[in-house]
A tleap script that builds the chain and sets N, CA, C and O, in Angstrom:
source leaprc.protein.ff14SB
mol = sequence {
  NMET ILE LYS PRO ALA ILE THR PRO GLN THR
  ARG VAL TRP GLU PHE LEU GLU THR PHE PRO
  GLU LEU GLU GLU LEU ARG ILE GLY LEU ALA
  PRO ALA PHE MET LYS LEU LYS ASN PRO ALA
  LEU ARG ARG THR LYS GLY ARG VAL ALA THR
  PHE CGLN
}
set mol.1.N position { 14.267 11.711 -9.216 }
set mol.1.CA position { 13.425 11.888 -6.956 }
set mol.1.C position { 13.704 10.713 -6.176 }
set mol.1.O position { 13.762 9.502 -6.387 }
set mol.2.N position { 13.777 11.090 -5.702 }
set mol.2.CA position { 14.278 10.081 -4.267 }
set mol.2.C position { 12.625 9.666 -3.462 }
set mol.2.O position { 11.811 10.478 -3.024 }
set mol.3.N position { 12.492 7.750 -3.475 }
set mol.3.CA position { 11.959 7.611 -2.870 }
set mol.3.C position { 12.005 6.909 -1.580 }
set mol.3.O position { 12.893 6.161 -1.171 }
set mol.4.N position { 10.753 7.315 -0.917 }
set mol.4.CA position { 10.982 7.410 0.813 }
set mol.4.C position { 11.930 5.941 1.043 }
set mol.4.O position { 12.134 5.478 -0.079 }
set mol.5.N position { 12.264 5.482 1.604 }
set mol.5.CA position { 12.545 3.789 2.432 }
set mol.5.C position { 11.040 3.330 3.167 }
set mol.5.O position { 10.440 4.115 3.902 }
set mol.6.N position { 10.446 1.732 2.808 }
set mol.6.CA position { 10.039 0.479 3.158 }
set mol.6.C position { 9.661 0.393 4.072 }
set mol.6.O position { 10.008 -0.744 4.391 }
set mol.7.N position { 9.034 0.862 5.003 }
set mol.7.CA position { 9.649 0.597 6.543 }
set mol.7.C position { 7.988 -0.470 7.733 }
set mol.7.O position { 6.855 -0.303 7.282 }
set mol.8.N position { 8.060 -0.927 8.392 }
set mol.8.CA position { 7.176 -1.601 9.232 }
set mol.8.C position { 5.718 -0.042 9.678 }
set mol.8.O position { 4.533 -0.058 10.011 }
set mol.9.N position { 6.640 0.932 9.440 }
set mol.9.CA position { 5.427 2.154 10.127 }
set mol.9.C position { 5.250 2.669 8.758 }
set mol.9.O position { 5.481 3.878 8.771 }
set mol.10.N position { 4.967 2.291 7.705 }
set mol.10.CA position { 4.724 3.152 6.510 }
set mol.10.C position { 3.612 2.545 6.169 }
set mol.10.O position { 3.539 1.317 6.192 }
set mol.11.N position { 2.927 3.066 5.925 }
set mol.11.CA position { 1.507 3.315 5.767 }
set mol.11.C position { 1.255 3.295 4.204 }
set mol.11.O position { 1.884 4.045 3.456 }
set mol.12.N position { -0.007 2.108 3.600 }
set mol.12.CA position { 0.285 0.903 2.743 }
set mol.12.C position { -0.560 2.484 2.096 }
set mol.12.O position { 0.462 3.161 1.987 }
set mol.13.N position { -1.529 3.283 1.704 }
set mol.13.CA position { -1.490 4.652 1.198 }
set mol.13.C position { -0.357 4.597 0.292 }
set mol.13.O position { -0.223 4.102 -0.827 }
set mol.14.N position { 0.424 5.234 1.065 }
set mol.14.CA position { 2.075 5.955 0.947 }
set mol.14.C position { 3.062 5.255 0.001 }
set mol.14.O position { 3.860 5.818 -0.749 }
set mol.15.N position { 2.920 4.246 0.123 }
set mol.15.CA position { 3.216 2.626 -0.453 }
set mol.15.C position { 3.077 2.739 -2.388 }
set mol.15.O position { 3.803 2.812 -3.379 }
set mol.16.N position { 1.168 2.670 -1.889 }
set mol.16.CA position { 0.900 2.633 -3.443 }
set mol.16.C position { 0.451 3.714 -4.065 }
set mol.16.O position { -0.171 3.493 -5.104 }
set mol.17.N position { 0.620 5.151 -3.637 }
set mol.17.CA position { 0.911 6.326 -4.040 }
set mol.17.C position { 2.583 6.260 -4.949 }
set mol.17.O position { 2.706 6.538 -6.141 }
set mol.18.N position { 3.464 5.925 -4.239 }
set mol.18.CA position { 4.759 6.051 -4.275 }
set mol.18.C position { 5.409 4.638 -5.396 }
set mol.18.O position { 6.228 4.599 -6.314 }
set mol.19.N position { 5.031 4.198 -5.101 }
set mol.19.CA position { 5.317 2.514 -6.023 }
set mol.19.C position { 3.853 1.951 -7.005 }
set mol.19.O position { 3.835 0.743 -7.244 }
set mol.20.N position { 2.792 2.718 -7.494 }
set mol.20.CA position { 1.956 2.148 -8.046 }
set mol.20.C position { 2.379 0.936 -9.348 }
set mol.20.O position { 1.622 0.354 -10.126 }
set mol.21.N position { 3.869 0.853 -9.205 }
set mol.21.CA position { 4.090 -0.494 -10.446 }
set mol.21.C position { 4.117 -2.231 -9.178 }
set mol.21.O position { 3.623 -3.325 -9.450 }
set mol.22.N position { 4.669 -1.934 -8.227 }
set mol.22.CA position { 4.203 -2.980 -7.514 }
set mol.22.C position { 3.578 -2.811 -5.858 }
set mol.22.O position { 3.981 -2.904 -4.699 }
set mol.23.N position { 1.650 -2.334 -7.032 }
set mol.23.CA position { 1.057 -3.145 -6.445 }
set mol.23.C position { 0.918 -4.515 -6.702 }
set mol.23.O position { 1.044 -5.392 -5.847 }
set mol.24.N position { 0.509 -4.795 -8.556 }
set mol.24.CA position { 0.249 -6.596 -7.943 }
set mol.24.C position { 1.381 -7.290 -7.575 }
set mol.24.O position { 1.166 -8.498 -7.476 }
set mol.25.N position { 2.850 -6.849 -7.268 }
set mol.25.CA position { 3.465 -7.841 -6.576 }
set mol.25.C position { 2.952 -8.044 -4.909 }
set mol.25.O position { 2.941 -9.044 -4.190 }
set mol.26.N position { 2.629 -6.925 -4.717 }
set mol.26.CA position { 2.175 -6.597 -3.382 }
set mol.26.C position { 1.056 -7.708 -3.007 }
set mol.26.O position { 1.144 -8.585 -2.148 }
set mol.27.N position { -0.207 -7.384 -4.039 }
set mol.27.CA position { -1.199 -8.035 -3.491 }
set mol.27.C position { -0.847 -10.153 -3.812 }
set mol.27.O position { -0.906 -11.052 -2.974 }
set mol.28.N position { -0.583 -10.228 -5.003 }
set mol.28.CA position { 0.892 -11.634 -4.788 }
set mol.28.C position { 1.492 -12.148 -3.540 }
set mol.28.O position { 1.582 -13.196 -2.901 }
set mol.29.N position { 1.903 -10.768 -3.491 }
set mol.29.CA position { 2.163 -11.673 -1.352 }
set mol.29.C position { 1.044 -11.789 -0.199 }
set mol.29.O position { 1.039 -12.590 0.735 }
set mol.30.N position { 0.348 -11.055 -0.418 }
set mol.30.CA position { -1.129 -10.907 0.479 }
set mol.30.C position { -2.243 -10.444 -0.475 }
set mol.30.O position { -2.383 -9.300 -0.907 }
set mol.31.N position { -2.940 -11.414 -0.710 }
set mol.31.CA position { -4.024 -11.509 -1.364 }
set mol.31.C position { -4.961 -10.742 -0.595 }
set mol.31.O position { -5.820 -10.207 -1.296 }
set mol.32.N position { -5.066 -10.502 0.794 }
set mol.32.CA position { -6.046 -9.336 1.319 }
set mol.32.C position { -5.400 -7.987 0.958 }
set mol.32.O position { -5.822 -7.035 1.615 }
set mol.33.N position { -4.601 -7.767 0.178 }
set mol.33.CA position { -4.176 -6.113 -0.109 }
set mol.33.C position { -5.416 -5.782 -1.638 }
set mol.33.O position { -5.778 -4.642 -1.929 }
set mol.34.N position { -5.794 -6.823 -2.272 }
set mol.34.CA position { -6.388 -7.217 -3.061 }
set mol.34.C position { -7.793 -6.519 -2.602 }
set mol.34.O position { -8.716 -6.706 -3.395 }
set mol.35.N position { -8.043 -5.873 -1.636 }
set mol.35.CA position { -9.441 -5.052 -1.116 }
set mol.35.C position { -9.140 -3.692 -1.345 }
set mol.35.O position { -10.030 -2.851 -1.472 }
set mol.36.N position { -7.989 -3.438 -1.402 }
set mol.36.CA position { -7.440 -1.908 -1.513 }
set mol.36.C position { -7.164 -1.532 -2.809 }
set mol.36.O position { -6.174 -0.838 -3.039 }
set mol.37.N position { -7.899 -1.892 -3.681 }
set mol.37.CA position { -7.758 -1.512 -5.300 }
set mol.37.C position { -9.301 -1.507 -5.246 }
set mol.37.O position { -9.784 -1.965 -6.281 }
set mol.38.N position { -10.046 -1.187 -4.493 }
set mol.38.CA position { -11.734 -0.132 -3.514 }
set mol.38.C position { -10.821 0.595 -3.560 }
set mol.38.O position { -9.688 0.349 -3.146 }
set mol.39.N position { -11.262 1.752 -4.158 }
set mol.39.CA position { -10.687 3.311 -4.062 }
set mol.39.C position { -10.795 3.794 -3.029 }
set mol.39.O position { -9.814 4.323 -2.506 }
set mol.40.N position { -12.366 3.757 -2.229 }
set mol.40.CA position { -12.983 3.469 -0.899 }
set mol.40.C position { -12.424 3.300 0.263 }
set mol.40.O position { -12.377 3.920 1.325 }
set mol.41.N position { -11.808 1.861 -0.369 }
set mol.41.CA position { -11.361 1.274 0.877 }
set mol.41.C position { -9.721 1.570 0.919 }
set mol.41.O position { -9.191 1.309 1.999 }
set mol.42.N position { -8.821 2.109 -0.183 }
set mol.42.CA position { -7.874 2.789 -0.691 }
set mol.42.C position { -7.926 3.919 0.654 }
set mol.42.O position { -7.400 3.815 1.762 }
set mol.43.N position { -8.487 4.650 0.274 }
set mol.43.CA position { -8.528 5.975 0.686 }
set mol.43.C position { -8.871 6.062 2.620 }
set mol.43.O position { -8.529 7.098 3.190 }
set mol.44.N position { -9.564 4.871 3.487 }
set mol.44.CA position { -10.340 5.000 4.487 }
set mol.44.C position { -8.817 3.658 4.760 }
set mol.44.O position { -7.878 3.912 4.004 }
set mol.45.N position { -8.707 3.093 5.180 }
set mol.45.CA position { -7.856 2.052 5.196 }
set mol.45.C position { -6.033 1.759 5.065 }
set mol.45.O position { -5.151 1.235 5.746 }
set mol.46.N position { -6.163 2.449 3.770 }
set mol.46.CA position { -4.794 2.525 3.547 }
set mol.46.C position { -4.387 3.521 4.231 }
set mol.46.O position { -3.311 3.442 4.823 }
set mol.47.N position { -4.983 4.397 4.275 }
set mol.47.CA position { -3.967 5.781 4.830 }
set mol.47.C position { -3.335 5.275 6.597 }
set mol.47.O position { -2.321 5.574 7.228 }
set mol.48.N position { -4.656 4.306 6.927 }
set mol.48.CA position { -4.488 4.066 8.580 }
set mol.48.C position { -3.101 3.163 8.659 }
set mol.48.O position { -2.114 3.612 9.243 }
set mol.49.N position { -3.096 1.858 8.030 }
set mol.49.CA position { -2.791 0.412 8.550 }
set mol.49.C position { -1.446 0.534 7.798 }
set mol.49.O position { -1.607 0.530 6.578 }
set mol.50.N position { -0.088 0.649 8.227 }
set mol.50.CA position { 0.766 0.015 7.966 }
set mol.50.C position { 1.280 -1.400 8.139 }
set mol.50.O position { 0.759 -2.322 8.765 }
set mol.51.N position { 2.981 -1.365 7.106 }
set mol.51.CA position { 2.682 -2.836 7.247 }
set mol.51.C position { 3.322 -3.388 8.535 }
set mol.51.O position { 3.325 -4.617 8.479 }
set mol.52.N position { 3.677 -3.083 9.280 }
set mol.52.CA position { 3.621 -3.833 10.705 }
set mol.52.C position { 1.974 -4.453 11.372 }
set mol.52.O position { 1.925 -5.027 12.460 }
savepdb mol mol.pdb
quit
């Protein structure tokens, strides 16, 4: 399976769904992403927020 490239336009939700093993690394780099462990926030904000 070919995984998509990660760009500034990549949605956070798409990243976390594609690369679940990188979730803790992402939180370590930007602690604000800890909030996205909440399923409701992940479904709402994670679908509109991008890395940009």
